[in-house]
NUFIBA-342844 format. One record per atom (N, C-alpha, C): x negated, y negated, z negated; residue in three letters; atom name; residue number from 1. Coordinates in steps of 0.05 Angstrom, whole numbers, plus 5000, padded with zeros to 4 digits. Each point is the difference from the previous one (the first is absolute). Example, Ala and Ser with C-alpha at 12.3 -4.5 7.8 and 13.67 -1.06 7.14 Angstrom:
BEGIN
<rec X="4736" Y="5114" Z="4844" aa="ALA" at="N" i="1"/>
<rec X="5018" Y="4976" Z="5000" aa="ALA" at="CA" i="1"/>
<rec X="4982" Y="4976" Z="5000" aa="ALA" at="C" i="1"/>
<rec X="5007" Y="4979" Z="5014" aa="SER" at="N" i="2"/>
<rec X="4984" Y="4976" Z="4999" aa="SER" at="CA" i="2"/>
<rec X="5015" Y="4978" Z="4986" aa="SER" at="C" i="2"/>
***
This chain:
BEGIN
<rec X="4659" Y="1567" Z="5336" aa="MET" at="N" i="1"/>
<rec X="5011" Y="4981" Z="4982" aa="MET" at="CA" i="1"/>
<rec X="5017" Y="5015" Z="4979" aa="MET" at="C" i="1"/>
<rec X="4994" Y="4996" Z="4975" aa="ASN" at="N" i="2"/>
<rec X="5016" Y="5012" Z="4979" aa="ASN" at="CA" i="2"/>
<rec X="5014" Y="4979" Z="4984" aa="ASN" at="C" i="2"/>
<rec X="5019" Y="5007" Z="4984" aa="THR" at="N" i="3"/>
<rec X="5015" Y="4981" Z="4984" aa="THR" at="CA" i="3"/>
<rec X="4985" Y="4993" Z="4975" aa="THR" at="C" i="3"/>
<rec X="5007" Y="4977" Z="4989" aa="THR" at="N" i="4"/>
<rec X="4988" Y="4991" Z="4975" aa="THR" at="CA" i="4"/>
<rec X="5018" Y="5008" Z="4977" aa="THR" at="C" i="4"/>
<rec X="4989" Y="5001" Z="4976" aa="PRO" at="N" i="5"/>
<rec X="5017" Y="5006" Z="4976" aa="PRO" at="CA" i="5"/>
<rec X="5023" Y="4979" Z="4997" aa="PRO" at="C" i="5"/>
<rec X="4995" Y="4975" Z="5007" aa="GLU" at="N" i="6"/>
<rec X="5021" Y="4980" Z="4998" aa="GLU" at="CA" i="6"/>
<rec X="5022" Y="5006" Z="5020" aa="GLU" at="C" i="6"/>
<rec X="4993" Y="5007" Z="5024" aa="HIS" at="N" i="7"/>
<rec X="5019" Y="5007" Z="5021" aa="HIS" at="CA" i="7"/>
<rec X="5017" Y="5024" Z="4991" aa="HIS" at="C" i="7"/>
<rec X="4987" Y="5020" Z="4990" aa="ASP" at="N" i="8"/>
<rec X="5014" Y="5024" Z="4990" aa="ASP" at="CA" i="8"/>
<rec X="5019" Y="4993" Z="4977" aa="ASP" at="C" i="8"/>
<rec X="4992" Y="4983" Z="4982" aa="ALA" at="N" i="9"/>
<rec X="5017" Y="4992" Z="4978" aa="ALA" at="CA" i="9"/>
<rec X="5025" Y="4985" Z="5010" aa="ALA" at="C" i="9"/>
<rec X="4996" Y="4982" Z="5020" aa="ARG" at="N" i="10"/>
<rec X="5023" Y="4985" Z="5011" aa="ARG" at="CA" i="10"/>
<rec X="5020" Y="5019" Z="5013" aa="ARG" at="C" i="10"/>
<rec X="4990" Y="5020" Z="5014" aa="ILE" at="N" i="11"/>
<rec X="5017" Y="5020" Z="5013" aa="ILE" at="CA" i="11"/>
<rec X="5016" Y="5015" Z="4979" aa="ILE" at="C" i="11"/>
<rec X="4987" Y="5008" Z="4978" aa="ALA" at="N" i="12"/>
<rec X="5013" Y="5016" Z="4979" aa="ALA" at="CA" i="12"/>
<rec X="5024" Y="4986" Z="4987" aa="ALA" at="C" i="12"/>
<rec X="4998" Y="4973" Z="4996" aa="ILE" at="N" i="13"/>
<rec X="5021" Y="4986" Z="4987" aa="ILE" at="CA" i="13"/>
<rec X="5021" Y="4988" Z="5019" aa="ILE" at="C" i="13"/>
<rec X="4995" Y="5001" Z="5025" aa="MET" at="N" i="14"/>
<rec X="5020" Y="4991" Z="5020" aa="MET" at="CA" i="14"/>
<rec X="5024" Y="5018" Z="4999" aa="MET" at="C" i="14"/>
<rec X="5024" Y="4989" Z="5003" aa="THR" at="N" i="15"/>
<rec X="5023" Y="5017" Z="4999" aa="THR" at="CA" i="15"/>
<rec X="5008" Y="5008" Z="5028" aa="THR" at="C" i="15"/>
<rec X="5010" Y="5025" Z="5002" aa="PHE" at="N" i="16"/>
<rec X="5010" Y="5010" Z="5026" aa="PHE" at="CA" i="16"/>
<rec X="5023" Y="4982" Z="5009" aa="PHE" at="C" i="16"/>
<rec X="5017" Y="4991" Z="4982" aa="ALA" at="N" i="17"/>
<rec X="5023" Y="4984" Z="5007" aa="ALA" at="CA" i="17"/>
<rec X="4992" Y="4974" Z="5014" aa="ALA" at="C" i="17"/>
<rec X="4976" Y="4989" Z="4993" aa="SER" at="N" i="18"/>
<rec X="4991" Y="4975" Z="5012" aa="SER" at="CA" i="18"/>
<rec X="4990" Y="5004" Z="5029" aa="SER" at="C" i="18"/>
<rec X="4991" Y="5024" Z="5006" aa="VAL" at="N" i="19"/>
<rec X="4989" Y="5006" Z="5027" aa="VAL" at="CA" i="19"/>
<rec X="5021" Y="5012" Z="5019" aa="VAL" at="C" i="19"/>
<rec X="5019" Y="5015" Z="4988" aa="TYR" at="N" i="20"/>
<rec X="5020" Y="5014" Z="5016" aa="TYR" at="CA" i="20"/>
<rec X="5015" Y="4982" Z="5020" aa="TYR" at="C" i="20"/>
<rec X="5009" Y="4975" Z="4993" aa="PRO" at="N" i="21"/>
<rec X="5013" Y="4983" Z="5019" aa="PRO" at="CA" i="21"/>
<rec X="4982" Y="4993" Z="5024" aa="PRO" at="C" i="21"/>
<rec X="4974" Y="4998" Z="4995" aa="HIS" at="N" i="22"/>
<rec X="4981" Y="4994" Z="5022" aa="HIS" at="CA" i="22"/>
<rec X="4998" Y="5024" Z="5019" aa="HIS" at="C" i="22"/>
<rec X="5001" Y="5024" Z="4989" aa="TYR" at="N" i="23"/>
<rec X="5000" Y="5024" Z="5017" aa="TYR" at="CA" i="23"/>
<rec X="5024" Y="5000" Z="5018" aa="TYR" at="C" i="23"/>
<rec X="5023" Y="4993" Z="4988" aa="ILE" at="N" i="24"/>
<rec X="5025" Y="4999" Z="5016" aa="ILE" at="CA" i="24"/>
<rec X="4999" Y="4980" Z="5022" aa="ILE" at="C" i="24"/>
<rec X="4991" Y="4976" Z="4993" aa="THR" at="N" i="25"/>
<rec X="4997" Y="4979" Z="5020" aa="THR" at="CA" i="25"/>
<rec X="4982" Y="5008" Z="5023" aa="THR" at="C" i="25"/>
<rec X="4977" Y="5012" Z="4993" aa="LYS" at="N" i="26"/>
<rec X="4980" Y="5008" Z="5020" aa="LYS" at="CA" i="26"/>
<rec X="5011" Y="5021" Z="5019" aa="LYS" at="C" i="26"/>
<rec X="5014" Y="5020" Z="4990" aa="ILE" at="N" i="27"/>
<rec X="5009" Y="5021" Z="5018" aa="ILE" at="CA" i="27"/>
<rec X="5025" Y="4991" Z="5016" aa="ILE" at="C" i="27"/>
<rec X="5017" Y="4984" Z="4987" aa="GLU" at="N" i="28"/>
<rec X="5024" Y="4991" Z="5015" aa="GLU" at="CA" i="28"/>
<rec X="4993" Y="4981" Z="5023" aa="GLU" at="C" i="28"/>
<rec X="4980" Y="4984" Z="4996" aa="LYS" at="N" i="29"/>
<rec X="4991" Y="4982" Z="5022" aa="LYS" at="CA" i="29"/>
<rec X="4991" Y="5016" Z="5024" aa="LYS" at="C" i="29"/>
<rec X="4992" Y="5024" Z="4996" aa="LYS" at="N" i="30"/>
<rec X="4990" Y="5017" Z="5022" aa="LYS" at="CA" i="30"/>
<rec X="5021" Y="5020" Z="5009" aa="LYS" at="C" i="30"/>
<rec X="5025" Y="4997" Z="4990" aa="GLY" at="N" i="31"/>
<rec X="5022" Y="5017" Z="5009" aa="GLY" at="CA" i="31"/>
<rec X="5002" Y="5027" Z="4987" aa="GLY" at="C" i="31"/>
<rec X="4987" Y="5003" Z="4977" aa="ARG" at="N" i="32"/>
<rec X="5002" Y="5025" Z="4985" aa="ARG" at="CA" i="32"/>
<rec X="5020" Y="4997" Z="4978" aa="ARG" at="C" i="32"/>
<rec X="5010" Y="5022" Z="4990" aa="SER" at="N" i="33"/>
<rec X="5022" Y="4999" Z="4980" aa="SER" at="CA" i="33"/>
<rec X="4991" Y="5004" Z="4972" aa="SER" at="C" i="33"/>
<rec X="5017" Y="4992" Z="4981" aa="ILE" at="N" i="34"/>
<rec X="4994" Y="5004" Z="4972" aa="ILE" at="CA" i="34"/>
<rec X="5000" Y="5030" Z="4994" aa="ILE" at="C" i="34"/>
<rec X="5018" Y="5015" Z="5014" aa="ASP" at="N" i="35"/>
<rec X="5000" Y="5029" Z="4996" aa="ASP" at="CA" i="35"/>
<rec X="4973" Y="5013" Z="5008" aa="ASP" at="C" i="35"/>
<rec X="4988" Y="4990" Z="5021" aa="GLU" at="N" i="36"/>
<rec X="4973" Y="5010" Z="5008" aa="GLU" at="CA" i="36"/>
<rec X="4979" Y="4992" Z="4979" aa="GLU" at="C" i="36"/>
<rec X="5002" Y="4976" Z="4989" aa="LEU" at="N" i="37"/>
<rec X="4982" Y="4992" Z="4978" aa="LEU" at="CA" i="37"/>
<rec X="5003" Y="5019" Z="4976" aa="LEU" at="C" i="37"/>
<rec X="5025" Y="5006" Z="4993" aa="HIS" at="N" i="38"/>
<rec X="5005" Y="5018" Z="4977" aa="HIS" at="CA" i="38"/>
<rec X="4989" Y="5028" Z="5006" aa="HIS" at="C" i="38"/>
<rec X="5003" Y="5009" Z="5025" aa="GLN" at="N" i="39"/>
<rec X="4989" Y="5026" Z="5008" aa="GLN" at="CA" i="39"/>
<rec X="4970" Y="5001" Z="4996" aa="GLN" at="C" i="39"/>
<rec X="4986" Y="4978" Z="5007" aa="VAL" at="N" i="40"/>
<rec X="4971" Y="4999" Z="4997" aa="VAL" at="CA" i="40"/>
<rec X="4992" Y="5000" Z="4970" aa="VAL" at="C" i="40"/>
<rec X="5015" Y="4984" Z="4984" aa="ILE" at="N" i="41"/>
<rec X="4994" Y="4998" Z="4972" aa="ILE" at="CA" i="41"/>
<rec X="5005" Y="5027" Z="4986" aa="ILE" at="C" i="41"/>
<rec X="5022" Y="5013" Z="5008" aa="THR" at="N" i="42"/>
<rec X="5007" Y="5026" Z="4989" aa="THR" at="CA" i="42"/>
<rec X="4978" Y="5021" Z="5007" aa="THR" at="C" i="42"/>
<rec X="4991" Y="4999" Z="5025" aa="TRP" at="N" i="43"/>
<rec X="4979" Y="5019" Z="5008" aa="TRP" at="CA" i="43"/>
<rec X="4975" Y="4997" Z="4983" aa="TRP" at="C" i="43"/>
<rec X="4992" Y="4975" Z="4995" aa="LEU" at="N" i="44"/>
<rec X="4976" Y="4995" Z="4985" aa="LEU" at="CA" i="44"/>
<rec X="5003" Y="5006" Z="4970" aa="LEU" at="C" i="44"/>
<rec X="5022" Y="4992" Z="4989" aa="THR" at="N" i="45"/>
<rec X="5003" Y="5001" Z="4971" aa="THR" at="CA" i="45"/>
<rec X="5018" Y="5022" Z="4988" aa="THR" at="C" i="45"/>
<rec X="5017" Y="5011" Z="5017" aa="GLY" at="N" i="46"/>
<rec X="5019" Y="5020" Z="4990" aa="GLY" at="CA" i="46"/>
<rec X="5025" Y="4987" Z="4988" aa="GLY" at="C" i="46"/>
<rec X="5002" Y="4974" Z="4999" aa="PHE" at="N" i="47"/>
<rec X="5023" Y="4986" Z="4988" aa="PHE" at="CA" i="47"/>
<rec X="5024" Y="5002" Z="5018" aa="PHE" at="C" i="47"/>
<rec X="5023" Y="5006" Z="4989" aa="ASP" at="N" i="48"/>
<rec X="5025" Y="4997" Z="5015" aa="ASP" at="CA" i="48"/>
<rec X="5009" Y="4971" Z="4997" aa="ASP" at="C" i="48"/>
<rec X="5022" Y="4993" Z="5014" aa="LEU" at="N" i="49"/>
<rec X="5009" Y="4972" Z="5001" aa="LEU" at="CA" i="49"/>
<rec X="5009" Y="4991" Z="4972" aa="LEU" at="C" i="49"/>
<rec X="5012" Y="5017" Z="4984" aa="THR" at="N" i="50"/>
<rec X="5008" Y="4993" Z="4973" aa="THR" at="CA" i="50"/>
<rec X="4976" Y="4993" Z="4983" aa="THR" at="C" i="50"/>
<rec X="4979" Y="5016" Z="5001" aa="LYS" at="N" i="51"/>
<rec X="4976" Y="4995" Z="4984" aa="LYS" at="CA" i="51"/>
<rec X="4987" Y="4974" Z="5010" aa="LYS" at="C" i="51"/>
<rec X="4999" Y="4996" Z="5026" aa="LEU" at="N" i="52"/>
<rec X="4988" Y="4976" Z="5011" aa="LEU" at="CA" i="52"/>
<rec X="5014" Y="4975" Z="4990" aa="LEU" at="C" i="52"/>
<rec X="5027" Y="5001" Z="5001" aa="GLN" at="N" i="53"/>
<rec X="5016" Y="4977" Z="4991" aa="GLN" at="CA" i="53"/>
<rec X="4996" Y="4995" Z="4970" aa="GLN" at="C" i="53"/>
<rec X="4997" Y="5022" Z="4985" aa="SER" at="N" i="54"/>
<rec X="4995" Y="4997" Z="4971" aa="SER" at="CA" i="54"/>
<rec X="4973" Y="4986" Z="4995" aa="SER" at="C" i="54"/>
<rec X="4980" Y="5008" Z="5014" aa="LEU" at="N" i="55"/>
<rec X="4973" Y="4988" Z="4997" aa="LEU" at="CA" i="55"/>
<rec X="5001" Y="4970" Z="5008" aa="LEU" at="C" i="55"/>
<rec X="5015" Y="4994" Z="5020" aa="ILE" at="N" i="56"/>
<rec X="5003" Y="4971" Z="5008" aa="ILE" at="CA" i="56"/>
<rec X="5014" Y="4985" Z="4978" aa="ILE" at="C" i="56"/>
<rec X="5022" Y="5010" Z="4990" aa="LEU" at="N" i="57"/>
<rec X="5015" Y="4986" Z="4979" aa="LEU" at="CA" i="57"/>
<rec X="4984" Y="4996" Z="4974" aa="LEU" at="C" i="57"/>
<rec X="4984" Y="5020" Z="4993" aa="GLU" at="N" i="58"/>
<rec X="4984" Y="4997" Z="4976" aa="GLU" at="CA" i="58"/>
<rec X="4974" Y="4985" Z="5004" aa="GLU" at="C" i="58"/>
<rec X="4996" Y="4991" Z="5025" aa="LYS" at="N" i="59"/>
<rec X="4976" Y="4984" Z="5007" aa="LYS" at="CA" i="59"/>
<rec X="4975" Y="5015" Z="4993" aa="LYS" at="C" i="59"/>
<rec X="4999" Y="5026" Z="5008" aa="ALA" at="N" i="60"/>
<rec X="4977" Y="5017" Z="4994" aa="ALA" at="CA" i="60"/>
<rec X="4975" Y="4989" Z="5014" aa="ALA" at="C" i="60"/>
<rec X="4978" Y="5000" Z="4985" aa="THR" at="N" i="61"/>
<rec X="4974" Y="4992" Z="5012" aa="THR" at="CA" i="61"/>
<rec X="4992" Y="5023" Z="5019" aa="THR" at="C" i="61"/>
<rec X="4981" Y="4994" Z="5017" aa="PHE" at="N" i="62"/>
<rec X="4989" Y="5021" Z="5018" aa="PHE" at="CA" i="62"/>
<rec X="4987" Y="5022" Z="4983" aa="PHE" at="C" i="62"/>
<rec X="4989" Y="4993" Z="4978" aa="GLU" at="N" i="63"/>
<rec X="4988" Y="5020" Z="4983" aa="GLU" at="CA" i="63"/>
<rec X="5022" Y="5020" Z="4991" aa="GLU" at="C" i="63"/>
<rec X="5022" Y="4990" Z="4990" aa="THR" at="N" i="64"/>
<rec X="5023" Y="5018" Z="4992" aa="THR" at="CA" i="64"/>
<rec X="5011" Y="5014" Z="5024" aa="THR" at="C" i="64"/>
<rec X="5004" Y="4986" Z="5022" aa="PHE" at="N" i="65"/>
<rec X="5011" Y="5011" Z="5024" aa="PHE" at="CA" i="65"/>
<rec X="4985" Y="5025" Z="5009" aa="PHE" at="C" i="65"/>
<rec X="4974" Y="4998" Z="5001" aa="PHE" at="N" i="66"/>
<rec X="4984" Y="5023" Z="5010" aa="PHE" at="CA" i="66"/>
<rec X="4995" Y="5021" Z="4978" aa="PHE" at="C" i="66"/>
<rec X="5002" Y="4992" Z="4975" aa="LYS" at="N" i="67"/>
<rec X="4998" Y="5021" Z="4978" aa="LYS" at="CA" i="67"/>
<rec X="5024" Y="5018" Z="5002" aa="LYS" at="C" i="67"/>
<rec X="5023" Y="4990" Z="5007" aa="GLU" at="N" i="68"/>
<rec X="5025" Y="5015" Z="5002" aa="GLU" at="CA" i="68"/>
<rec X="5003" Y="5015" Z="5027" aa="GLU" at="C" i="68"/>
<rec X="4983" Y="4993" Z="5019" aa="ALA" at="N" i="69"/>
<rec X="5002" Y="5011" Z="5027" aa="ALA" at="CA" i="69"/>
<rec X="4987" Y="5028" Z="5001" aa="ALA" at="C" i="69"/>
<rec X="5011" Y="5017" Z="5018" aa="LYS" at="N" i="70"/>
<rec X="4987" Y="5025" Z="5007" aa="LYS" at="CA" i="70"/>
<rec X="4988" Y="4996" Z="5028" aa="LYS" at="C" i="70"/>
<rec X="4975" Y="4991" Z="5000" aa="LEU" at="N" i="71"/>
<rec X="4988" Y="4992" Z="5026" aa="LEU" at="CA" i="71"/>
<rec X="5000" Y="5024" Z="5019" aa="LEU" at="C" i="71"/>
<rec X="5007" Y="4994" Z="5025" aa="ASN" at="N" i="72"/>
<rec X="5001" Y="5021" Z="5020" aa="ASN" at="CA" i="72"/>
<rec X="4972" Y="5012" Z="5004" aa="ASN" at="C" i="72"/>
<rec X="4998" Y="5026" Z="5002" aa="PRO" at="N" i="73"/>
<rec X="4974" Y="5013" Z="5003" aa="PRO" at="CA" i="73"/>
<rec X="4985" Y="4992" Z="5026" aa="PRO" at="C" i="73"/>
<rec X="5015" Y="4989" Z="5019" aa="LYS" at="N" i="74"/>
<rec X="4988" Y="4991" Z="5025" aa="LYS" at="CA" i="74"/>
<rec X="4992" Y="4970" Z="4999" aa="LYS" at="C" i="74"/>
<rec X="5003" Y="4987" Z="4977" aa="ALA" at="N" i="75"/>
<rec X="4994" Y="4972" Z="4998" aa="ALA" at="CA" i="75"/>
<rec X="4971" Y="4994" Z="5007" aa="ALA" at="C" i="75"/>
<rec X="4982" Y="5019" Z="4995" aa="HIS" at="N" i="76"/>
<rec X="4972" Y="4995" Z="5006" aa="HIS" at="CA" i="76"/>
<rec X="4994" Y="4997" Z="5030" aa="HIS" at="C" i="76"/>
<rec X="5020" Y="5007" Z="5016" aa="LEU" at="N" i="77"/>
<rec X="4997" Y="4997" Z="5029" aa="LEU" at="CA" i="77"/>
<rec X="5006" Y="4972" Z="5010" aa="LEU" at="C" i="77"/>
<rec X="5008" Y="4983" Z="4981" aa="ILE" at="N" i="78"/>
<rec X="5005" Y="4971" Z="5007" aa="ILE" at="CA" i="78"/>
<rec X="4973" Y="4986" Z="4998" aa="ILE" at="C" i="78"/>
<rec X="4991" Y="4992" Z="5023" aa="THR" at="N" i="79"/>
<rec X="4973" Y="4987" Z="5002" aa="THR" at="CA" i="79"/>
<rec X="5003" Y="4974" Z="5016" aa="THR" at="C" i="79"/>
<rec X="4978" Y="4985" Z="5001" aa="GLY" at="N" i="80"/>
<rec X="4999" Y="4976" Z="5015" aa="GLY" at="CA" i="80"/>
<rec X="4997" Y="4976" Z="4982" aa="GLY" at="C" i="80"/>
<rec X="5002" Y="4976" Z="5012" aa="VAL" at="N" i="81"/>
<rec X="4996" Y="4975" Z="4986" aa="VAL" at="CA" i="81"/>
<rec X="5027" Y="4987" Z="4995" aa="VAL" at="C" i="81"/>
<rec X="5004" Y="4991" Z="4975" aa="ILE" at="N" i="82"/>
<rec X="5024" Y="4985" Z="4993" aa="ILE" at="CA" i="82"/>
<rec X="4991" Y="4978" Z="4980" aa="ILE" at="C" i="82"/>
<rec X="5009" Y="4976" Z="5005" aa="CYS" at="N" i="83"/>
<rec X="4993" Y="4977" Z="4983" aa="CYS" at="CA" i="83"/>
<rec X="4970" Y="4997" Z="4997" aa="CYS" at="C" i="83"/>
<rec X="4986" Y="5007" Z="5021" aa="GLY" at="N" i="84"/>
<rec X="4971" Y="4996" Z="4999" aa="GLY" at="CA" i="84"/>
<rec X="4984" Y="5022" Z="4987" aa="GLY" at="C" i="84"/>
<rec X="5013" Y="5021" Z="4991" aa="TYR" at="N" i="85"/>
<rec X="4987" Y="5023" Z="4987" aa="TYR" at="CA" i="85"/>
<rec X="5004" Y="5025" Z="5015" aa="TYR" at="C" i="85"/>
<rec X="4978" Y="5015" Z="5003" aa="ARG" at="N" i="86"/>
<rec X="5002" Y="5027" Z="5013" aa="ARG" at="CA" i="86"/>
<rec X="5010" Y="5019" Z="4978" aa="ARG" at="C" i="86"/>
<rec X="5024" Y="5011" Z="5004" aa="ILE" at="N" i="87"/>
<rec X="5013" Y="5016" Z="4979" aa="ILE" at="CA" i="87"/>
<rec X="4983" Y="5022" Z="4990" aa="ILE" at="C" i="87"/>
<rec X="4987" Y="5015" Z="5018" aa="GLU" at="N" i="88"/>
<rec X="4985" Y="5023" Z="4991" aa="GLU" at="CA" i="88"/>
<rec X="4976" Y="4993" Z="4983" aa="GLU" at="C" i="88"/>
<rec X="4992" Y="4974" Z="4999" aa="ASN" at="N" i="89"/>
<rec X="4977" Y="4992" Z="4984" aa="ASN" at="CA" i="89"/>
<rec X="5009" Y="4988" Z="4973" aa="ASN" at="C" i="89"/>
<rec X="5025" Y="4997" Z="4995" aa="ILE" at="N" i="90"/>
<rec X="5010" Y="4989" Z="4975" aa="ILE" at="CA" i="90"/>
<rec X="4997" Y="5021" Z="4978" aa="ILE" at="C" i="90"/>
<rec X="4986" Y="4993" Z="4979" aa="GLU" at="N" i="91"/>
<rec X="4994" Y="5020" Z="4978" aa="GLU" at="CA" i="91"/>
<rec X="5021" Y="5000" Z="4978" aa="GLU" at="C" i="91"/>
<rec X="5013" Y="4978" Z="4995" aa="THR" at="N" i="92"/>
<rec X="5020" Y="4998" Z="4979" aa="THR" at="CA" i="92"/>
<rec X="5026" Y="5014" Z="5009" aa="THR" at="C" i="92"/>
<rec X="5008" Y="5022" Z="4987" aa="PRO" at="N" i="93"/>
<rec X="5024" Y="5015" Z="5009" aa="PRO" at="CA" i="93"/>
<rec X="5025" Y="4983" Z="5004" aa="PRO" at="C" i="93"/>
<rec X="5006" Y="4983" Z="4981" aa="LEU" at="N" i="94"/>
<rec X="5025" Y="4984" Z="5002" aa="LEU" at="CA" i="94"/>
<rec X="4999" Y="4981" Z="5024" aa="LEU" at="C" i="94"/>
<rec X="4978" Y="4986" Z="5003" aa="THR" at="N" i="95"/>
<rec X="4997" Y="4982" Z="5023" aa="THR" at="CA" i="95"/>
<rec X="5002" Y="5015" Z="5026" aa="THR" at="C" i="95"/>
<rec X="4988" Y="5024" Z="5001" aa="LYS" at="N" i="96"/>
<rec X="5002" Y="5017" Z="5024" aa="LYS" at="CA" i="96"/>
<rec X="5029" Y="5007" Z="5006" aa="LYS" at="C" i="96"/>
<rec X="5015" Y="5007" Z="4979" aa="GLN" at="N" i="97"/>
<rec X="5028" Y="5008" Z="5004" aa="GLN" at="CA" i="97"/>
<rec X="5017" Y="4977" Z="5010" aa="GLN" at="C" i="97"/>
<rec X="4995" Y="4976" Z="4989" aa="VAL" at="N" i="98"/>
<rec X="5015" Y="4976" Z="5009" aa="VAL" at="CA" i="98"/>
<rec X="4993" Y="4995" Z="5029" aa="VAL" at="C" i="98"/>
<rec X="4975" Y="5003" Z="5008" aa="ARG" at="N" i="99"/>
<rec X="4992" Y="4995" Z="5027" aa="ARG" at="CA" i="99"/>
<rec X="5011" Y="5022" Z="5019" aa="ARG" at="C" i="99"/>
<rec X="5003" Y="5024" Z="4990" aa="TYR" at="N" i="100"/>
<rec X="5014" Y="5021" Z="5016" aa="TYR" at="CA" i="100"/>
<rec X="5028" Y="4989" Z="5007" aa="TYR" at="C" i="100"/>
<rec X="5014" Y="4990" Z="4981" aa="LEU" at="N" i="101"/>
<rec X="5027" Y="4990" Z="5005" aa="LEU" at="CA" i="101"/>
<rec X="5000" Y="4977" Z="5019" aa="LEU" at="C" i="101"/>
<rec X="4981" Y="4981" Z="4996" aa="ASP" at="N" i="102"/>
<rec X="4998" Y="4978" Z="5018" aa="ASP" at="CA" i="102"/>
<rec X="4995" Y="5009" Z="5029" aa="ASP" at="C" i="102"/>
<rec X="4983" Y="5020" Z="5003" aa="LYS" at="N" i="103"/>
<rec X="4993" Y="5010" Z="5026" aa="LYS" at="CA" i="103"/>
<rec X="5024" Y="5013" Z="5014" aa="LYS" at="C" i="103"/>
<rec X="5015" Y="5015" Z="4984" aa="LEU" at="N" i="104"/>
<rec X="5024" Y="5013" Z="5012" aa="LEU" at="CA" i="104"/>
<rec X="5020" Y="4979" Z="5009" aa="LEU" at="C" i="104"/>
<rec X="5004" Y="4979" Z="4984" aa="VAL" at="N" i="105"/>
<rec X="5019" Y="4979" Z="5007" aa="VAL" at="CA" i="105"/>
<rec X="4989" Y="4986" Z="5025" aa="VAL" at="C" i="105"/>
<rec X="4974" Y="4995" Z="5002" aa="ASP" at="N" i="106"/>
<rec X="4988" Y="4988" Z="5023" aa="ASP" at="CA" i="106"/>
<rec X="5004" Y="5017" Z="5025" aa="ASP" at="C" i="106"/>
<rec X="4996" Y="5026" Z="4998" aa="GLU" at="N" i="107"/>
<rec X="5004" Y="5017" Z="5023" aa="GLU" at="CA" i="107"/>
<rec X="5029" Y="5001" Z="5009" aa="GLU" at="C" i="107"/>
<rec X="5018" Y="4999" Z="4981" aa="LEU" at="N" i="108"/>
<rec X="5029" Y="4999" Z="5006" aa="LEU" at="CA" i="108"/>
<rec X="5006" Y="4974" Z="5015" aa="LEU" at="C" i="108"/>
<rec X="4990" Y="4978" Z="4991" aa="ALA" at="N" i="109"/>
<rec X="5004" Y="4974" Z="5013" aa="ALA" at="CA" i="109"/>
<rec X="4988" Y="4999" Z="5027" aa="ALA" at="C" i="109"/>
<rec X="4978" Y="5014" Z="5004" aa="LYS" at="N" i="110"/>
<rec X="4987" Y="5000" Z="5026" aa="LYS" at="CA" i="110"/>
<rec X="5013" Y="5018" Z="5021" aa="LYS" at="C" i="110"/>
<rec X="5021" Y="5014" Z="4991" aa="GLY" at="N" i="111"/>
<rec X="5016" Y="5016" Z="5019" aa="GLY" at="CA" i="111"/>
<rec X="4990" Y="5029" Z="5003" aa="GLY" at="C" i="111"/>
<rec X="4983" Y="5009" Z="4983" aa="LYS" at="N" i="112"/>
<rec X="4991" Y="5028" Z="5002" aa="LYS" at="CA" i="112"/>
<rec X="5024" Y="5018" Z="4996" aa="LYS" at="C" i="112"/>
<rec X="4998" Y="5023" Z="5013" aa="LYS" at="N" i="113"/>
<rec X="5021" Y="5020" Z="4997" aa="LYS" at="CA" i="113"/>
<rec X="4999" Y="5012" Z="4971" aa="LYS" at="C" i="113"/>
<rec X="5023" Y="5006" Z="4990" aa="MET" at="N" i="114"/>
<rec X="5003" Y="5009" Z="4972" aa="MET" at="CA" i="114"/>
<rec X="4983" Y="5025" Z="4995" aa="MET" at="C" i="114"/>
<rec X="4999" Y="5019" Z="5019" aa="GLU" at="N" i="115"/>
<rec X="4985" Y="5024" Z="4995" aa="GLU" at="CA" i="115"/>
<rec X="4970" Y="4995" Z="4998" aa="GLU" at="C" i="115"/>
<rec X="4990" Y="4978" Z="5012" aa="LYS" at="N" i="116"/>
<rec X="4972" Y="4993" Z="4997" aa="LYS" at="CA" i="116"/>
<rec X="4995" Y="4986" Z="4973" aa="LYS" at="C" i="116"/>
<rec X="5019" Y="4983" Z="4992" aa="ILE" at="N" i="117"/>
<rec X="4998" Y="4986" Z="4975" aa="ILE" at="CA" i="117"/>
<rec X="5000" Y="5020" Z="4977" aa="ILE" at="C" i="117"/>
<rec X="5018" Y="5020" Z="5002" aa="LEU" at="N" i="118"/>
<rec X="5002" Y="5020" Z="4979" aa="LEU" at="CA" i="118"/>
<rec X="4980" Y="5023" Z="5002" aa="LEU" at="C" i="118"/>
<rec X="4981" Y="4997" Z="5018" aa="ARG" at="N" i="119"/>
<rec X="4978" Y="5019" Z="5003" aa="ARG" at="CA" i="119"/>
<rec X="5010" Y="5029" Z="5004" aa="ARG" at="C" i="119"/>
<rec X="5020" Y="5003" Z="5017" aa="THR" at="N" i="120"/>
<rec X="5011" Y="5027" Z="5005" aa="THR" at="CA" i="120"/>
<rec X="4988" Y="5012" Z="5025" aa="THR" at="C" i="120"/>
***
């Protein structure tokens, strides 16, 4: 199953600020901390907390968010199914990057150990 151009376009214009509270809710329901969420986001994107807060305040789209990111060289090790899509089969780079983030948040919420989530 691959994404459609319409799906990819929706992902590109969605703001990180609109999704971020959902990430927080998801991980906190499962007993994980916001600090752990930030650690996961930092690992994937290279953003420190100041940069992350700046992107939230400016309501950066996912397109802008990932253009400014320095994707972790181990990101390609993030595999599996998220939101009905097998990550390794997604061809659109931006959609794949957003799904990487979704998968990491999902793994955090499911209680995986941080060293497994960060592919160490």
